[in-house]
N, C-alpha and C positions, 0 to 999 in steps of 0.2 A: 251175316252174323260172325263168320270166321274173320272177315276183314276188320270188323269192329273190334273184336277181341284182340287181334294183332295190333291194331292202332293203340288200344288202351295199354297193352303190354309194352309197346314201344315207348309210350309216354312215361309209363312207370319206370322202365329201364333207364330212360334218359334222365328222369328226375333223380333216380338213385345214383346214377353215374355223376350227375352234377353235384349232388350233395356229398359225394365221396371225394370231391376235389376241393382243395383250398390253396391259396397262394400266400407264401411268406415273403413279405417285402424285405428289401435289403436293410431297412432301418428297424426291422422287427425280429422277434424270436417268438416261436409258438410252443405252447404246452398242450399236449394231446391228453385228454381225459376220457376214460371209458367207464361208464356207470359210476361217475364220481371219483374214480381212482386214476391218478396220473400214470400214464404208460410210456411217455416219451417227450423229448424236447427237440424241436427243429430250429436250428440256428442258421442253416444255409438257405439263402433266398431261392425261390423258384416255386414250381407247381408241385403240390404234395397230394398224397392219397390218404384216406381214412375210411373207417367203416361208417356207412351212412346210417343215421338214426341211432347209432350206438356211441360213436365218438363225438366229443365236443372239443373245440379248439379255442384256447385263450391266447390272445396276442399281447405281447409286452414290448415296449420300446427298448431297444438295446443301446440307445444313445445316452449321452450325459444329460441328466435332468436337473433343473434348478430347484432349490428350496430356499425361500426367504421368510424366515420366522418373524413374528412381530417384535418390535423393539422391547427390550427388557431392561429393568433397572437392576444393576448389579452392585453389590457392596464389595469393594476391593479389600486387599489385605491391610491397608492403612485406614480403613473405615471410610474411604471416599466413595461417593455414589456416582455411578455413570449410567447413562442410558445407552445401551449397546445394541446395535443392529448388525446381524450376521447374514451371511449367505453360504449355502452348502451346494456342492456339486456331487451327484451320486448317479449310479446306474444299477439296473437290475442284473446282477451277476448270475444268480441261480433262480431261474423261473420256477423250478419245482419247489424249492424251499420258500420262495416268495408266495406261491399259491397256497402252500400249507400253513403259512404263518399269518399273512395279512390279506392275500388274494387281490385286493384293489389298491390302486395307486394312492387314492385319498387316504385310506387307512395307513399306508406306509408313510406318507408325508406327516400324518398326525403323530405316529410313534417316533419318527425321526426328529420331529420338532422337539418332543419331550427329551430325547436323548441329547440333542445339542444344547438345550437349555440347562439340563442337569450338569453336563460336563463343563459348560461355560461358567456356571456359578461355582462349581467346585474348584476349577483351575484358577479363575480370576480372583477367587476369594483368598488366594494365597499370594497374589501379586500386588505390588504397590503401584500407585499411579505413575511414579517416575519410571518404573521398569516397563510399564505398558507403553510409555511414550518413547522408549529407546529400542535398541536392537533386540533386547530380551523378549519383545513382543512376539517375534517369530518362534521362539522356543515355546512360549505359552500356547500359541495357536497350533504348533505341531503336536503338543500334548493333547489338546482338545480333539484334533483330528484323529489321532491314534485311538483315543478312548471311544469316540463316536464310531469309528470304523470297526472296532472290535465288537461293540454292541450291535451294530447294524448288520454284521455278518450273519447273525442268527435269523435275520429277516430275508436273507438272500440278496442283500444290498451291498454294493461296493462303494464306500464313501471316498471320493477322490480328494476333496478339499473342503476345508471349513475356514472361513476368513471373517474378520471384522470389517463390516462395510462402513460403519461410523460409530464413534464413541464420543458422546457429548455429555456435558454436565446437565443435571436437571435444571429446569427453568428458574426455580427459586434460588438454587445455588449460583447459577450464572448471574442472576440479578444482584445477589449479595456481593459476589466478586466484582461485578461491574461498579456497584456503588462504592465499594472499598477502593477500587482503583481510581475512580473519579475523585474521591475525597483526597487520596494521596497525590494525584496530579494537581488538584487545586491547591493543596498545601505547598507543593513544590513550586507552582506558579507564583504564589504569594511570596515565597522566599526569594525566587529569582527577581520578581519585581522590586522587592525591598533592596536586594543587593544591587540591582541595576540603578535604582534611585540613589543609593549611596555612592556608587561609582560616578553617576552623573554629577552629584554634588561635588565630589572630589575633583573631577575633571573641570567643572565650571569654576571652582575656587582656584585651581591651578592656572587655568586660562586667564582668570581675572588678575591673579598676581603677575603673571607674565605680561599681561596687557599694561598693568600699572607700571611695571619696570620698563617696558619698551617705551611707553609714553614719556616717562620721566627722563629716560636716556635721550629720547628724541628732542624733548624740550631743552634739556641741557645742551645738547649739541647745537640746537637751533639758536639758543642764546649766545653760545660761544661763537658760532659763525656770524650771527648778527653783530655781536660786539666787535669781532675782527673786521667785518665789513664796515661798520661805523668808524672804526679806527682808521681803516684804509681810506675811507671817504674823507674823514677829517684831515688826514695827512695830505691827501691830494688837494683838498680845498686850501689848506694852508700853503702848500707849495705853489698853487696857482695864484693865490692872493699875494704871495711874496714876490712872484715874478712880475705881475702886472695888476696893481691895485685898481686902476681905473677900469680896465676891462672886466675885472671881477665885479666891480660895483655896477657896471652896465649890465652884465649878465644877470646879476641878482635883481636888477630892476625889471628886466624882461620877464623873469620868473614871476615877479610880483604882478606885472601886467596880466600875464596869463592866468594867475590864480585869482586876481581881483576882478578881471573883466570877463572871465569865461562864463560865469553864471549870472552876470548882471543883466539888467533890462536893456533893450535897444538904446535907450537914452540914459546917459550918465552925466550928472551935474557936478562939476568941480570948479573951484576958484582958480583964477589964472595963476596965482602964486602957489598952487598946490605942488608939493614935492613930487607927487606922482606924475606930473606933467613936465618934469624937468627935461627929460630927454626928448619929449615931443616938441618942445619949443626950440631947443638949441642943438639937439643931437648929441651924440657921445663926443667926448674930447678927442681930438685928433690923435693924441698919444694913446688913448684907450682903444681906438680902432686900428691902430697900427699893428703890424705883426709882432707877435710875442718874440722875446729874445730866443734865438736859436731856431726860429721857424722862418722858412723861406716862402 
């Protein structure tokens, strides 16, 4: 009986000792609560002690936590509409205040989302679209972060950064802008085509004029050269005829033979007294076949 009691006591003591121990991870911080009242915060990692069955331990992450609110439609200072998506980085800086104000991370995210949305609308409502697309955007985001951080401090949160992840025009606005840009580009394309057609006509007309001038000049030079050649040929013919009339007559006859007989049939019928056969019957005159004066 005594042994059984000792065993039970040992088990109870072991269970009490086990429930009195808890471990704080290096990525966590612990809040110790006794009868619903916070009594301490443990931030150093390691094995810790607490009163069993009396104390409760709440663990909170001490790392940077992300927050990605839904996309919101914001009206800027120049009445332009933008669909803005943001992201926020925060950490639980004061576990005691966090426990007293929101207790759970889900509730903290919900309230922080409302804070970011409110600050985003207030700050961007005073900024124009051109400023948001320039270096002034960093100033606006710094103002939003400072405002959100000031509000979130009451929840025990430390807001490290608030940034715009994307900023797009609403679909209907984007389509209207696209249609307007398309119409403008089509108008410019028509103007360029008309201008190009006009330039093509001018180039073609100029090329046609130059072609006409070049052809006329070439024909003029051709006639001039042909006339000069004919004159030289006539002069040479006259000189040759003057030096040896008989040889010239013989040579002219040979040319006539070649011209008359080249395309004739294999059989040619001529009268014996035909002038064309004069040199076939008697041959050229001896004087005509002799060497021309001055030729050895």
